N, C-alpha and C positions, 0 to 999 in steps of 0.2 A: 504494500500500500504506500501511497505517496506520503511524504513528510508534510503533514498539514499543520499550518499555524492557525489555531482557533482563536476567535475573538471572545470577549466576555459574553456569557449567556444573555439573551433577550428574554426577560421573564415578566409575567404579569402575576398579580397576587392570586395564589391558589391554582395556577395553571402550569402546564409544562413549559420548560424553557428550551429555546432553540439556540443553536450556535451556528455561526457562519465562519468558514475558514477558507484559506487559500493555500495552494502548494507553490513550490518554487517556480513552476512554469506558468502560473497565473490561473490555473483552473480553480473554480469556486466549488465549495461543498457546503451542505447544510445537514445538521443532525439534531436530534433531540439531545439536550444536555444529559450527560451520563451514558449516552449510547453512541459516542463519537466513533467507535470501531465499525459502525454500520452507517456511514454517511450516504446521503443521496447525492449523486453527482450529475444527474441529468436535470437540467433546469425545468423541464416540463414536469418531471416526476416530483421534483422538490416543490414546485408550485402546487401541484395537486395535493401533496401531503399537507402543506400548510393550509390549504383551503379546507380539506377534510377535517383537520384539527380544529379550525375555527368553527366549522359547522357542528362538530361534536362537542363544542364547549371546552376543549382542551387548551385553547388559546383564544384570547378575546380581541386580538388585533394583529395586524401585520406591521412590522417595523421597517 
């Protein structure tokens, strides 16, 4: 797996936290905080996961 540099988690009170990271070649990654070993790397897949989390009440906003 790529050497990913993760930003601080984006969290809302009582909800899951998401982290965004990049690798040395500039690829972007997104993962649920604490599950960074399984990041989403496809931007469409990542967006779908965020939208599903918002609809499920696991996240209340997109940052």
